[in-house]
C-alpha positions as semicolon CSV with decimal commas, in nm:
position;residue;x (nm);y (nm);z (nm)
1;M;2,413;-0,897;1,107
2;A;2,160;-0,705;1,114
3;V;2,378;-0,473;0,971
4;R;2,372;-0,718;0,679
5;S;1,975;-0,692;0,672
6;L;1,874;-0,376;0,499
7;P;2,096;-0,359;0,251
8;T;2,101;-0,723;0,143
9;L;1,667;-0,600;0,139
10;L;1,736;-0,349;-0,131
11;L;1,966;-0,557;-0,274
12;T;1,711;-0,833;-0,365
13;V;1,384;-0,586;-0,427
14;L;1,593;-0,481;-0,677
15;L;1,720;-0,763;-0,773
16;L;1,310;-0,906;-0,785
17;L;1,064;-0,615;-0,961
18;P;1,214;-0,658;-1,290
19;Q;1,116;-0,999;-1,311
20;G;0,734;-0,907;-1,191
21;L;0,680;-0,595;-1,443
22;S;0,785;-0,802;-1,749
23;S;0,523;-1,112;-1,641
24;G;0,273;-0,844;-1,488
25;I;0,237;-0,664;-1,854
26;Y;0,204;-0,923;-2,060
27;S;-0,055;-1,095;-1,815
28;A;-0,224;-0,831;-1,839
29;G;-0,165;-0,670;-2,191
30;S;-0,075;-0,965;-2,393
31;G;-0,389;-0,843;-2,630
32;E;-0,287;-0,516;-2,641
33;I;0,089;-0,602;-2,689
34;A;0,001;-0,771;-2,982
35;A;-0,243;-0,528;-3,139
36;A;0,022;-0,270;-3,132
37;L;0,313;-0,492;-3,252
38;G;0,138;-0,663;-3,549
39;L;0,046;-0,987;-3,413
40;S;-0,166;-1,239;-3,372
41;A;-0,277;-1,378;-3,068
42;D;-0,131;-1,708;-3,164
43;E;0,204;-1,461;-3,273
44;A;0,211;-1,270;-2,952
45;S;0,172;-1,614;-2,712
46;W;0,516;-1,632;-2,850
47;L;0,641;-1,369;-2,716
48;N;0,479;-1,586;-2,384
49;V;0,679;-1,925;-2,456
50;L;1,029;-1,736;-2,532
51;Y;1,050;-1,565;-2,192
52;M;0,931;-1,877;-1,994
53;L;1,194;-2,074;-2,228
54;G;1,485;-1,769;-2,094
55;Q;1,359;-1,818;-1,776
56;I;1,363;-2,199;-1,773
57;L;1,729;-2,260;-1,927
58;S;1,875;-1,963;-1,769
59;L;1,842;-2,191;-1,392
60;P;2,129;-2,423;-1,413
61;L;2,337;-2,161;-1,646
62;S;2,305;-1,878;-1,386
63;A;2,398;-2,149;-1,158
64;W;2,690;-2,258;-1,287
65;L;2,813;-1,914;-1,350
66;A;2,740;-1,731;-1,035
67;R;3,061;-2,009;-0,862
68;Q;3,225;-1,972;-1,227
69;W;3,269;-1,561;-1,182
70;G;3,101;-1,444;-0,823
71;S;2,791;-1,308;-0,775
72;R;2,873;-0,880;-0,849
73;T;2,978;-1,022;-1,188
74;L;2,738;-1,214;-1,214
75;L;2,478;-0,912;-1,189
76;R;2,708;-0,669;-1,335
77;A;2,616;-0,895;-1,664
78;A;2,293;-0,955;-1,638
79;A;2,207;-0,577;-1,554
80;L;2,366;-0,474;-1,854
81;V;2,190;-0,789;-2,101
82;G;1,823;-0,650;-1,900
83;T;1,880;-0,320;-2,025
84;V;1,938;-0,336;-2,306
85;A;1,672;-0,618;-2,334
86;T;1,404;-0,342;-2,218
87;L;1,529;-0,044;-2,441
88;A;1,475;-0,290;-2,767
89;T;1,117;-0,370;-2,587
90;L;1,094;0,042;-2,606
91;L;1,247;0,091;-2,904
92;A;1,287;-0,127;-3,177
93;P;1,141;-0,281;-3,446
94;T;0,875;-0,576;-3,376
95;Q;1,137;-0,843;-3,499
96;W;1,337;-0,775;-3,241
97;H;1,099;-0,812;-2,910
98;W;1,103;-1,185;-2,993
99;P;1,502;-1,163;-2,854
100;A;1,429;-0,880;-2,628
101;W;1,204;-1,145;-2,434
102;F;1,434;-1,434;-2,376
103;L;1,643;-1,226;-2,231
104;H;1,382;-1,053;-2,028
105;G;1,333;-1,399;-1,956
106;V;1,682;-1,517;-1,877
107;C;1,763;-1,225;-1,679
108;A;1,443;-1,257;-1,424
109;S;1,631;-1,621;-1,386
110;A;1,985;-1,528;-1,307
111;M;1,890;-1,250;-1,079
112;L;1,638;-1,435;-0,941
113;L;1,917;-1,720;-0,835
114;L;2,172;-1,420;-0,695
115;A;1,896;-1,280;-0,463
116;H;1,835;-1,625;-0,284
117;R;2,236;-1,645;-0,277
118;V;2,293;-1,271;-0,097
119;V;2,003;-1,385;0,181
120;L;2,033;-1,752;0,207
121;G;2,399;-1,689;0,205
122;N;2,444;-1,462;0,471
123;L;2,122;-1,355;0,677
124;S;2,005;-1,545;1,019
125;F;1,748;-1,770;1,099
126;S;1,511;-1,535;1,169
127;A;1,602;-1,276;0,905
128;I;1,603;-1,465;0,618
129;S;1,213;-1,615;0,703
130;V;1,102;-1,213;0,676
131;V;1,300;-1,109;0,370
132;Q;1,219;-1,397;0,221
133;A;0,863;-1,356;0,247
134;V;0,914;-0,991;0,162
135;M;1,075;-1,147;-0,198
136;S;0,794;-1,377;-0,256
137;L;0,623;-1,031;-0,194
138;V;0,750;-0,823;-0,478
139;V;0,868;-1,119;-0,727
140;V;0,485;-1,365;-0,711
141;L;0,192;-1,138;-0,497
142;I;0,234;-0,849;-0,626
143;P;0,234;-0,921;-0,986
144;L;-0,067;-1,105;-0,896
145;G;-0,213;-0,885;-0,681
146;L;-0,152;-0,571;-0,728
147;Y;-0,061;-0,530;-1,102
148;P;-0,339;-0,692;-1,320
149;L;-0,499;-0,323;-1,195
150;L;-0,254;-0,088;-1,235
151;M;-0,041;-0,269;-1,601
152;G;-0,465;-0,340;-1,731
153;Q;-0,480;0,041;-1,738
154;L;-0,162;0,132;-1,887
155;A;-0,284;-0,167;-2,129
156;E;-0,636;-0,048;-2,227
157;A;-0,482;0,347;-2,183
158;G;-0,236;0,154;-2,475
159;L;0,094;0,278;-2,275
160;W;0,168;-0,064;-2,213
161;H;0,579;0,063;-2,263
162;W;0,568;0,215;-1,978
163;A;0,583;-0,116;-1,777
164;F;0,874;-0,224;-1,962
165;A;1,029;0,199;-1,888
166;L;0,992;0,098;-1,512
167;Q;1,241;-0,147;-1,548
168;L;1,498;0,084;-1,642
169;I;1,452;0,174;-1,297
170;P;1,604;-0,129;-1,117
171;Y;1,864;-0,191;-1,384
172;L;2,063;0,124;-1,403
173;A;2,015;0,140;-0,987
174;L;2,187;-0,221;-0,994
175;L;2,432;-0,139;-1,261
176;Y;2,572;0,187;-1,012
177;W;2,500;-0,040;-0,717
178;V;2,794;-0,316;-0,870
179;R;2,993;-0,021;-0,960
180;F;2,990;0,223;-0,674
181;G;2,809;0,090;-0,395
182;P;2,884;-0,161;-0,078
183;W;2,926;-0,471;-0,111
184;P;2,959;-0,602;0,303
185;W;2,873;-0,971;0,106
186;P;3,141;-1,197;0,075
187;E;3,219;-1,309;-0,287
188;Q;3,272;-1,655;-0,396
189;A;3,460;-1,785;-0,708
190;E;3,498;-2,178;-0,782
191;R;3,634;-2,294;-1,084
192;H;3,427;-2,537;-1,284
193;C;3,440;-2,636;-1,578
194;F;3,137;-2,616;-1,801
195;N;2,997;-2,960;-1,834
196;W;2,855;-2,933;-2,246
197;V;2,718;-3,286;-2,191
198;Q;2,485;-3,202;-1,957
199;A;2,429;-2,849;-2,068
200;G;2,344;-2,980;-2,410
201;L;2,094;-3,245;-2,345
202;L;1,925;-3,078;-2,002
203;A;1,867;-2,763;-2,272
204;G;1,754;-2,959;-2,497
205;A;1,497;-3,172;-2,257
206;L;1,380;-2,831;-2,155
207;T;1,371;-2,637;-2,436
208;A;1,100;-2,933;-2,584
209;V;0,932;-2,991;-2,304
210;T;0,857;-2,584;-2,287
211;L;0,711;-2,600;-2,565
212;L;0,513;-2,957;-2,565
213;L;0,359;-2,732;-2,269
214;L;0,256;-2,370;-2,371
215;K;0,143;-2,500;-2,737
216;G;-0,061;-2,755;-2,523
217;E;-0,380;-2,558;-2,563
218;R;-0,469;-2,707;-2,921
219;Y;-0,729;-2,895;-2,973
220;N;-0,580;-3,146;-3,203
221;W;-0,210;-3,171;-2,925
222;F;-0,164;-3,501;-3,064
223;D;-0,364;-3,522;-3,353
224;D;-0,079;-3,309;-3,567
225;L;0,194;-3,579;-3,613
226;R;0,414;-3,242;-3,552
227;V;0,331;-3,255;-3,235
228;T;0,343;-3,657;-3,137
229;A;0,715;-3,565;-3,261
230;L;0,834;-3,343;-3,083
231;A;0,661;-3,588;-2,710
232;G;0,864;-3,895;-2,812
233;L;1,204;-3,622;-2,859
234;T;1,131;-3,493;-2,513
235;L;1,043;-3,868;-2,396
236;A;1,453;-3,895;-2,527
237;L;1,585;-3,616;-2,485
238;G;1,422;-3,614;-2,089
239;G;1,604;-3,892;-2,017
240;L;1,916;-3,873;-2,139
241;A;1,977;-3,571;-1,950
242;V;1,848;-3,723;-1,650
243;L;2,082;-4,048;-1,736
244;A;2,385;-3,753;-1,788
245;I;2,296;-3,580;-1,458
246;R;2,285;-3,892;-1,216
247;R;2,525;-4,117;-1,376
248;G;2,805;-3,774;-1,419
249;W;2,851;-3,805;-1,791
250;G;3,157;-3,587;-2,009
251;R;3,395;-3,388;-1,749
252;G;3,279;-3,066;-1,573
253;S;2,987;-2,949;-1,363
254;L;2,669;-2,839;-1,434
255;L;2,382;-2,920;-1,153
256;E;2,467;-3,162;-0,908
257;P;2,296;-3,414;-0,817
258;Q;2,335;-3,467;-0,475
259;V;2,106;-3,156;-0,385
260;L;1,867;-3,463;-0,396
261;A;2,000;-3,710;-0,212
262;L;1,853;-3,625;0,093
263;P;1,493;-3,794;0,091
264;S;1,321;-3,395;0,273
265;A;1,495;-3,247;-0,049
266;R;1,288;-3,455;-0,277
267;V;1,012;-3,414;-0,109
268;G;1,129;-3,029;-0,107
269;M;1,102;-3,030;-0,459
270;V;0,738;-3,219;-0,547
271;N;0,553;-2,953;-0,318
272;A;0,752;-2,720;-0,516
273;A;0,627;-2,807;-0,820
274;V;0,239;-2,852;-0,616
275;A;0,255;-2,493;-0,542
276;G;0,318;-2,405;-0,871
277;F;0,083;-2,624;-0,984
278;A;-0,211;-2,554;-0,818
279;V;-0,111;-2,158;-0,756
280;M;-0,137;-2,128;-1,148
281;G;-0,391;-2,290;-1,231
282;A;-0,612;-2,082;-1,027
283;T;-0,513;-1,747;-1,128
284;M;-0,540;-1,929;-1,484
285;L;-0,897;-2,042;-1,411
286;T;-1,060;-1,736;-1,216
287;S;-0,895;-1,494;-1,527
288;G;-1,008;-1,655;-1,766
289;F;-1,383;-1,661;-1,561
290;V;-1,352;-1,329;-1,479
291;T;-1,274;-1,161;-1,838
292;G;-1,415;-1,482;-2,057
293;T;-1,739;-1,538;-1,900
294;L;-1,787;-1,235;-1,662
295;G;-1,700;-0,982;-1,912
296;Y;-1,442;-0,795;-1,711
297;S;-1,177;-0,579;-1,875
298;H;-0,809;-0,682;-1,735
299;A;-0,863;-0,352;-1,518
300;Q;-1,198;-0,469;-1,344
301;L;-1,014;-0,823;-1,279
302;G;-0,716;-0,592;-1,112
303;Q;-0,988;-0,433;-0,900
304;L;-1,116;-0,817;-0,812
305;E;-0,757;-0,953;-0,752
306;L;-0,752;-0,654;-0,463
307;V;-0,964;-0,852;-0,304
308;S;-0,727;-1,192;-0,346
309;F;-0,449;-1,002;-0,243
310;G;-0,545;-0,880;0,095
311;G;-0,572;-1,274;0,145
312;M;-0,186;-1,373;0,000
313;L;-0,103;-1,100;0,281
314;L;-0,252;-1,219;0,559
315;G;-0,126;-1,559;0,430
316;A;0,219;-1,449;0,342
317;L;0,167;-1,367;0,752
318;V;0,087;-1,680;0,850
319;A;0,354;-1,798;0,666
320;V;0,617;-1,552;0,846
321;R;0,488;-1,718;1,205
322;V;0,531;-2,059;1,125
323;T;0,886;-2,034;0,965
324;Y;1,023;-1,747;1,201
325;F;1,103;-1,937;1,472
326;P;1,317;-2,284;1,476
327;G;1,024;-2,503;1,629
328;G;0,776;-2,395;1,365
329;Q;0,582;-2,718;1,170
330;P;0,568;-2,540;0,794
331;D;0,508;-2,853;0,672
332;K;0,138;-2,902;0,842
333;V;0,080;-2,543;0,732
334;V;0,085;-2,677;0,346
335;P;-0,168;-2,888;0,331
336;L;-0,388;-2,604;0,471
337;G;-0,352;-2,401;0,201
338;V;-0,408;-2,698;0,028
339;L;-0,767;-2,694;0,156
340;M;-0,801;-2,316;0,112
341;M;-0,742;-2,371;-0,286
342;V;-1,005;-2,636;-0,273
343;I;-1,287;-2,474;-0,101
344;A;-1,231;-2,154;-0,280
345;C;-1,291;-2,390;-0,628
346;V;-1,603;-2,469;-0,479
347;L;-1,742;-2,152;-0,406
348;L;-1,589;-2,038;-0,830
349;T;-1,796;-2,391;-0,924
350;S;-2,133;-2,249;-0,790
351;S;-2,041;-1,868;-0,923
352;S;-2,235;-1,819;-1,287
353;G;-2,226;-1,570;-1,615
354;D;-2,463;-1,315;-1,407
355;S;-2,211;-1,316;-1,070
356;G;-2,048;-0,995;-0,930
357;L;-1,813;-0,859;-0,688
358;S;-2,008;-0,957;-0,427
359;D;-2,055;-1,281;-0,487
360;L;-1,676;-1,352;-0,544
361;W;-1,533;-1,196;-0,296
362;P;-1,501;-1,487;-0,069
363;A;-1,385;-1,749;-0,279
364;M;-1,108;-1,419;-0,384
365;L;-1,010;-1,401;-0,032
366;L;-0,947;-1,725;0,049
367;K;-0,747;-1,821;-0,294
368;G;-0,498;-1,497;-0,223
369;L;-0,518;-1,647;0,169
370;A;-0,392;-2,030;-0,011
371;V;-0,153;-1,891;-0,275
372;G;0,013;-1,665;0,024
373;I;0,068;-1,922;0,292
374;L;0,153;-2,176;0,029
375;N;0,399;-1,971;-0,210
376;V;0,588;-1,796;0,113
377;T;0,584;-2,130;0,336
378;V;0,711;-2,290;0,026
379;V;0,981;-2,140;-0,067
380;I;1,113;-2,021;0,331
381;H;1,048;-2,346;0,381
382;I;1,257;-2,534;0,114
383;L;1,508;-2,270;0,009
384;R;1,634;-2,240;0,391
385;S;1,721;-2,622;0,418
386;L;1,907;-2,640;0,125
387;P;2,259;-2,742;0,207
388;K;2,480;-2,443;0,212
389;V;2,774;-2,613;-0,010
390;Y;2,508;-2,665;-0,287
391;L;2,280;-2,379;-0,220
392;L;2,284;-2,236;-0,578
393;Q;2,255;-2,541;-0,730
394;G;1,912;-2,602;-0,543
395;V;1,788;-2,333;-0,601
396;A;1,825;-2,336;-0,914
397;W;1,665;-2,694;-0,857
398;F;1,366;-2,641;-0,672
399;Y;1,268;-2,314;-0,887
400;L;1,328;-2,574;-1,233
401;F;1,066;-2,810;-1,069
402;R;0,842;-2,514;-0,942
403;T;0,863;-2,407;-1,343
404;L;0,757;-2,717;-1,413
405;G;0,492;-2,754;-1,253
406;S;0,338;-2,407;-1,317
407;M;0,406;-2,542;-1,689
408;L;0,201;-2,806;-1,670
409;S;-0,078;-2,639;-1,477
410;I;-0,093;-2,425;-1,820
411;A;-0,106;-2,746;-2,080
412;E;-0,346;-2,928;-1,857
413;F;-0,596;-2,678;-1,821
414;S;-0,587;-2,500;-2,138
415;R;-0,608;-2,856;-2,281
416;L;-0,896;-2,864;-2,108
417;K;-1,082;-2,571;-2,106
418;T;-1,088;-2,611;-2,494
419;L;-1,211;-3,040;-2,447
420;E;-1,506;-2,884;-2,216
421;A;-1,644;-2,561;-2,476
422;A;-1,643;-2,796;-2,749
423;N;-1,862;-3,022;-2,519
424;A;-2,065;-2,760;-2,398
425;T;-2,102;-2,657;-2,741
426;S;-2,226;-2,924;-2,885
427;V;-2,490;-3,053;-2,579
428;L;-2,634;-2,623;-2,612
429;G;-2,584;-2,662;-2,949
430;S;-2,856;-2,855;-3,018
431;Y;-3,126;-2,633;-2,875
432;F;-3,005;-2,420;-3,053
433;N;-3,055;-2,576;-3,455
434;P;-3,174;-2,338;-3,680
435;A;-3,322;-2,642;-3,882
436;S;-3,568;-2,699;-3,614
437;D;-3,939;-2,633;-3,610
438;S;-3,940;-2,589;-3,224
439;F;-3,651;-2,318;-3,216
440;Q;-3,804;-2,169;-3,497
441;R;-4,155;-2,112;-3,343
442;Y;-3,921;-1,967;-3,045
443;A;-3,711;-1,727;-3,308
444;H;-4,030;-1,603;-3,485
445;S;-4,191;-1,549;-3,128
446;L;-3,894;-1,353;-2,975
447;S;-3,849;-1,156;-3,217
448;R;-4,264;-1,056;-3,210
449;G;-4,134;-0,983;-2,887
450;L;-3,887;-0,783;-2,879
451;G;-4,027;-0,594;-3,178
452;T;-3,683;-0,696;-3,408
453;S;-3,620;-0,874;-3,706
454;E;-3,549;-1,229;-3,654
455;D;-3,150;-1,175;-3,821
456;V;-3,131;-1,007;-3,477
457;T;-3,267;-1,255;-3,265
458;S;-3,033;-1,519;-3,378
459;V;-2,724;-1,313;-3,361
460;L;-2,878;-1,220;-2,938
461;L;-2,918;-1,588;-2,981
462;S;-2,559;-1,638;-3,051
463;G;-2,427;-1,527;-2,833
464;A;-2,630;-1,629;-2,547
465;L;-2,534;-1,953;-2,681
466;K;-2,094;-1,842;-2,666
467;G;-2,226;-1,722;-2,289
468;Q;-2,338;-1,996;-2,194
469;V;-2,089;-2,223;-2,358
470;A;-1,767;-2,007;-2,163
471;S;-2,006;-2,067;-1,842
472;V;-1,989;-2,433;-1,855
473;A;-1,639;-2,462;-1,964
474;S;-1,538;-2,240;-1,697
475;I;-1,713;-2,437;-1,413
476;N;-1,629;-2,750;-1,536
477;S;-1,250;-2,627;-1,590
478;F;-1,267;-2,561;-1,238
479;Q;-1,407;-2,889;-1,123
480;W;-1,095;-3,013;-1,297
481;L;-0,860;-2,845;-1,076
482;I;-1,040;-2,935;-0,753
483;L;-0,997;-3,329;-0,855
484;S;-0,606;-3,276;-0,939
485;I;-0,546;-2,998;-0,616
486;G;-0,668;-3,375;-0,447
487;C;-0,438;-3,573;-0,610
488;C;-0,199;-3,331;-0,588
489;G;-0,253;-3,347;-0,232
490;L;-0,242;-3,722;-0,260
491;L;0,117;-3,731;-0,393
492;M;0,230;-3,435;-0,144
493;V;0,102;-3,737;0,180
494;S;0,320;-4,019;-0,017
495;A;0,619;-3,790;-0,052
496;K;0,565;-3,701;0,299
497;V;0,469;-4,099;0,442
498;W;0,805;-4,213;0,231
499;A;1,009;-4,009;0,303
500;A;0,978;-4,056;0,677
501;K;0,998;-4,412;0,615
502;Q;1,384;-4,330;0,449
503;T;1,485;-4,112;0,735
504;A;1,444;-4,397;0,971
505;K;1,654;-4,651;0,806
506;Q;1,938;-4,394;0,831
């Protein structure tokens, strides 16, 4: 078992590196990518939508292909597709970037699934804890804490292509490993008929919900008849997909519902969605506050995130400590992570547009600690408890729930921040009414004091108004996040109590 640990760790790191690089470069350099490709901000956002869509659609398909082909064959196919997508991103014209980003997402989920299959299916209880922590470090913690600085510097220098060029290294290394390297892990290939009915309904539901949530920052979200129709279609397809999976419609298999038969597994999926929701919400609002309100560049945001990264490392160590031995109680650590996230948000709500690193580092450190505890503990505890016979399906279900939680967070807080900005503009704008006599007297006295024209004074006052609106909207959004996390905490406690009652009845 010890002989397998080192090559398993190396293989999983290679499998997970491309996903972190893709998500990191878009988060740090979306504006620069849009400018380089000649796209508007709305057009560039579709790159992220296609990437997320590729990820979420690939999860059930990769789980089926891994059982059908075996890990080695699926890895070869994913590495080849990833190499082609990377070359298209580097060399091809703009129109090829849309399918390339979709394929980046497809490869990311396939390799994530394979990494978990190799680790969970071949390592001991304690070794799984350590290797899963390293996996979380590569795929979540480093992209959240370290990549913002590196990718921000690359993007601001116009070198964002190099982040994609770096992906060629793990892809080519994986292709070499599959062809010439050792493969000590047993191959497990089973023949299953593909269930086209379930696959079609599930793909339609996931596509609809992804489009609905990731474009949910529109101010007139449900005033648009097309969005309302999409919401109705999402509910219909989602309901049909659930019925198809639960009642076994169609011939063959896709995602087995038996994984969710145990009450503990259902609680685990709830915790996965809550963790994805909380981590994404805190990360999204923090980056928006620092770059939008404080005026930091993405590189400066990366320097601030280094403090958060230190907290993530501490949180990961805590998670390994409570999950390393069979007698640990990781369920009791997850509420601690939720509490730390709430405290971090409370500290951030006391910030203002004049805050700097000395004011923000306690909140950033606590946020990082909460992210490390929540992410690593939930991943290790839930995935390690999955039945081996349903391992692939269980991992796919876990990341489906987690991704849906993250997308729900994006939709909710994009929407709330837009509404808060509109409300703040209407309230604060009433004090900056050019037709008001008091405003004209104030602008006149200010222009005399500054020795500038009244036109320049109006521009300065307009800039001050925009800064105040951004500050109020960000702080109010953090308050909404605190309320949402509190509701999620109640949901987690209720789910745990329900699972305990169900287990006692059995």
